[in-house]
N, C-alpha and C positions, 0 to 999 in steps of 0.2 A: 435544476440547478445550472450557473453559469458556473466557466473556468476560469483566471486572471491569464489576461494573456504575454506575462512570463507564459504561462505552459503552453498554449496553446493560440494560433491565429483566429478572429474571428471566422470564418469559416472553416475552418477545423471544430472550433468551439463547436458549431450546430451541425457537421457529420456525427460529431460527440456527444450530443446529446440525444442524436436519432440511432445510433450504434448504441448507447447505453440503453434508451429504453427496450429495445432488441438483443440488445448482446445480455444484459443480467436480470430483463423481466420487474423491475420494476425491485427487488429486493434488497439496494441499498439502505441500510438503518440509519436514517435520525444524521444526527448534526455534525460534522467533523470525524464522520466514520467513515471518507471515503478521500482517496488522492487520486491525486496528478502526477505523473512523472513523464516529462517527455525527452525523448538522447536524442540524436541526431538519429536514429533512422525508425524510432518506435513511440508508439503511448501507451500507457499502461496507467490500469485505472485499481486500484485496491480499495478495497471495500468487505467491509460484514452482510455475510448473508440473509436470506431468509430463514437458514438453518443454523445460524449465529456462526457458520465456519470463515474462518478469513481466506479471503480469493481476492483474482485477478483478472482481469480480463487485455487484450494487448490487440493493439492495431499498427498494423507497417504501413497502411493507407491511410493516414492522419485521417483516422474516425471511419472510413467508407466501411470495415469490412473488420468484426470483430471476434477474436479466439473465442474456442469454449470459458468459460470460467478455469483458471487452475485454482486448488488449491495449495491454503500457505497453510492455516493449521486448520482440524479436524474442530467444531462444535465448538462454543463453550465462550467463544470469543469476546468481549463486552468496553473493550477500548482497544484503539492502533492508533501509530502513528508511522511517517513513513518517511522515509531523509535516501536522498541520492547523491553520490561518489562526484556528479556535475557539477550541484548548488557549494559543492565544497573549494572546485577548481581541481580538484582526483581526478582522474582521467584511469579508474580503474576499473566501472562501469556497474560498482552493484549498488542496489537498493538496499535497503537495510531499513528490515518492519521487525516494529517492538509491540506485543497484545497483551492484552489482563482478557486471562481467560477464570469467567466469573465461575465455574463449578471448583477450584485451588485458586483464587486470588492470586494465582503467580502472574510473572510479566516471562515472557516468551522472546528470546531475537533470532529471526532466518536475517537470510539473504537471496536479491535474488542475484544472480551472477551472469548481467545482460552484455556480456564480452565471452560465454561460454552458453551459448542455448538455453538463455534462464536457467539452466541450472541450482535446484533451488541445494541451500547447505545443512549441514544437519539441523535440529531447533535444540538450541536453549533455552533452560533457565535462567535467568540473570536475575530472577530475584523471588525472592520464596513469601512471600503477599498474604497477610492475613488478614485483610478484610478490604476490599475493592470494590467503590463506588461504579453505580450507574451516573455519569457525565460526569468522570474524573479529568486528570488532566493528564495526555499520558504524551511524552514529547523524548522524538530521542536523536540526532542530531553526530557528523562524521566533524573535524573540528581536522585542519590543515593536514594539523601534525598528524591524521590520521588517526588519531582515540575515536569506539567510540564514546556517547556522552546518551544514557537514558535517564529521561524523568519520570514518574510516577506520582 
C-alpha cells in the first residue's frame, strides 16, 4: 500500500512501507481500515489488527523506526475513521478516532492527544447501533469551529 504525498514524501513513504511490514506484521485488514496522520513531529498509522483491535504505531523519524502498537480499543473492530485537527487548521493536536464494534454494533470515539504524550481520552459510545455492516462507511471530521462530526 502507498500513501498520498500530502501525508508523507516519497522517501518517507518507502520507509513507511518497510516499517509497516516490520512493525505491524501484515495484520492490517482490508481496504479503508488504515490511516496515516503526519504531525509536525511524528507519523501515526491507525489500523485494525488481526485480533480486531484498533491500534496505532508511531514513528518520530519519518518511518525509519516504529513504536510498538498502542491499542486504542480492544477487540471487535469492524470500521475505523480518523481525523487530525491539523487538517481543519486547528492547532490543538488531537487525533479523533471513531470505530464500530461488530460485537455490539456501537460506534465508539476516542482521541489521541499528540501535544500531551499521546494521552488517550476516555472511550465514549457515540451511537448505540442496531446492525453494523462489513464494508460500511464510517467517517469523522472536525470543523474549523471545533465541532466533531461522525457519520456511520
